N, C-alpha and C positions, 0 to 999 in steps of 0.2 A: 765792589771792593773799596772804592773811595768812601762810600757811605759808612762802611764798617770801620775804616781807619779814622774817619772824622768823628764818629760816635765814640770810639775808643779814646780819642784825644779829648773829647768833651768830658769823659769820665775822669781824666787826669785832673782837669780843672775842678769839676763839680764834687768829686769824692772828698778831698780834704776840706773844702769849704763847707760842705754839708756836715761832715763829721764835727768840725769845730762849732758850727752853728747849733747842732743838736746838743752838744755838750755844754754850751754856755747860754745862748739866747733862749733856747726852749726850756730853760729851768723855771720860767714863770710866764703866765699869760700876758703880763704887762710888757715884758721885754719882747715878746713875739709881736704884739701890736705896735710897740715902739719901733721895732725893726722894719715893719711894713711901712710905717710913716716915714722912716729915714730913707727907705728905698724909693718912695715916691719923690722925696726931696731931691735925691741924687739923680733920679730920672729927669726931673725938671731941669737940673743943672746941665746934664748931658744933652738934653734937647735944646737948651739955650746955646750950648757950645756948638751943636751941630748946625744951628741956624746961622752961626757966624762962619763956620768952616765950609758951608756950601758955597761961599764966595771964593774959597780957595780951590775947591774941587766940586763944581756944580755937576748935576746929573746930565748925561748926554742929551736928554730931551729938552733941557733948558739952555743948552749951548747955542749961541749965535755965532756967526762968522767972526764978529768982533771979539767975543769971549774966547773963541778957539785960538785966535791969533795972540791974545793976551796971555793965556795960560801956557801956550807952547813956546812963547818967546821969552818968558821970564825965567832967568837963572837956571841953575842945575837942579836935578832931582833932590840933591842934598839940601839946598837952600829952601826948596819947596817943602820938604819934610820938616825942616827946622822951624819954618813959619807955623806949620800946623801944630808942632809940639809946643811952641811958645803960647799960642792961643789956648791950646788944651790945658796946659799947666796953669795959666792965669785963671781960667774958669774954675778949675778944680781946687785951686788954693783959695780963691774967693769963697767957693762952696764949703771948703773945710772950715774957714773962719765962721761962716754962717752956721755950720753944724756945731761949732764950739759955743756960739751964742745960744743955740737951742739946748745944747747939753747943760750949760749953766742954768738956764731957765728951768729945765726939768728937774735938776738937782735941787734947786731952791724950792720949787713947788712941792716936791715929794718930802723935803725936809720939814716944811711948814705943816704939811698934812699929818705927819707922824709926830710932830711936836719936838723933834730933835734932829740935828744934822745927820745926813746919811753917813754910814760907815764907809771906809775906804773900799771895802769889797764891793759894795753896791755901786759906788761911783765908777769903779773899774769895770763892772759888768755893763753899765750904761755906755761907757766909752767903747768897749769891745763890740757892743751891739751896733754902734754907729760905724765903727771901722769895718766890721763884717758887711754891713749893709752897703757901704760904698764899694767894697771889693766885689760883692756879689753882683751889683748892678753893672759895674765896670766889666766884669767877666761875661755877663749876659749879653751886653751890647756888643762886645768883641766877638763872642761866639756866634751871635746872630748874623754877623757878616760872613760866616762860613756857609750859610744855607744855600746860596747859589752854587758854591763849590761842591756841595754834597751831591749835586745832580749829575756829576760826571761819571765816567766809566773806568777810571783808573786812579792810581796813586798820584797825587799832585806834588811836583817839585818846583821850586823857584830857580830861575837861571843863576841867581847869585848864591844859591845854597843847594847844590846837587847831592850833598851828603845826607840831608835829612828832609823828610817830607814837610810840606807847609803846615800840616796839622800838628806834627810833633814839635816843631819850633814854636808855633803859636801857643800850644797847650802848656809846655814847660815854662815858657816865658811868662805867660799870663798867670800861672800858678805862683811864680816868684814875685811878680808885680802885685798880685792880690795880697800876698803876705806882707810886702813892703807897705802897701796902702793901709792895711789893718794896723800894722805896727806904728806907722807914722801918725795915724790918728790917735792911738794910745799915747804916743810920745808928745805930740803937740798939745793934746788936752791936759795931760799931766803937767807939762811945762807951764802952760798958761795958768793952771790952778795953783801950782806951787810958787812960781816966780813972777808970773804976769809980764814977763819980759819977751819982747819980740825976738831977741837974739836966740833965746832958748827954743822958742817955737819955730823959728825959721830953719833951725838945723834939721827938723823933721821934713820940712818942705824941700830942703836941699837934697836929702836922700831920695825923695820922690823924683825930683828933677834929674838926679844922677841916673836913676833907673830908666827914666824916659830917654835920656841922651844915649845910654848904652845901646838901646834898640836901633840907633842910627847905624851901628856897625853892620846891620843886616844888609845895608845897601852895597857893602863891599863883597867881592867874590869870596866865598868861604867864611864870611863874617859871622854866620850863625854858629860856627864851631867855637867862636869866642863869646858871642853874645849870650848863649844859653847857659854855659857854666858860670859866666861872670855874673849874670843876674841871680842865679841860685846862690852864688857865693856872697853877693851883697845882701840877699835876704837872710841868709844864715848869720852872717856877721852882724847885721843890724839887729836881728832878733836877740842874739847873744848880748849885744851891748845894752839893749833896752832892759833885758832881764837882770843883767848884772848891776845896772845903775838904778834898778827898781823904778823904771819909767822916768 
């Protein structure tokens, strides 16, 4: 039963991402190869982030008595999760700036090869490819953490959220966050290209940070009933804003 529920929730994440990927990235062989390269880039960023986060949450096999005392005596679960979010956001925003540098280099190289600057549609497609690649890798790593949970024999619920299963909360939240990640990449790349100003680019990072902070509400009893619709609302509102302002 738990495996069926988990797989169903995975489809909630994978279905829309796969549909958008097929409709945009798979339009040419170059963007497919470019997306694979971008996924490897973001995997490297997330592995680097994980190597730092292991000091916040080391695996049980690596824990010594000294480590155990340290991690069980430091602050509240809220502060612990805030530290993890801060480290995660720093790594991902540094990675996003790196992806912008790659994006600019690819646009320049392609423009030189064809003898004229790329049109706005092609530049947008490259940005969508980068955003989707980030979102897909993010979703894959998140979903991979469910593998041990799929081995159980019943529907899983968190003590702080008895209203919805762990998989439902995670799937809908990840779908919303994946949308925000893709949109924030489009927003930040377009802002840097048009204005070159950090104030414009950081507004995209701010939305990403806001979405991450909203997930902290899951630590409160019944918080998932606020977190899930709030994340979906932020994703829809941000998407509407990006489209209305033409990125």
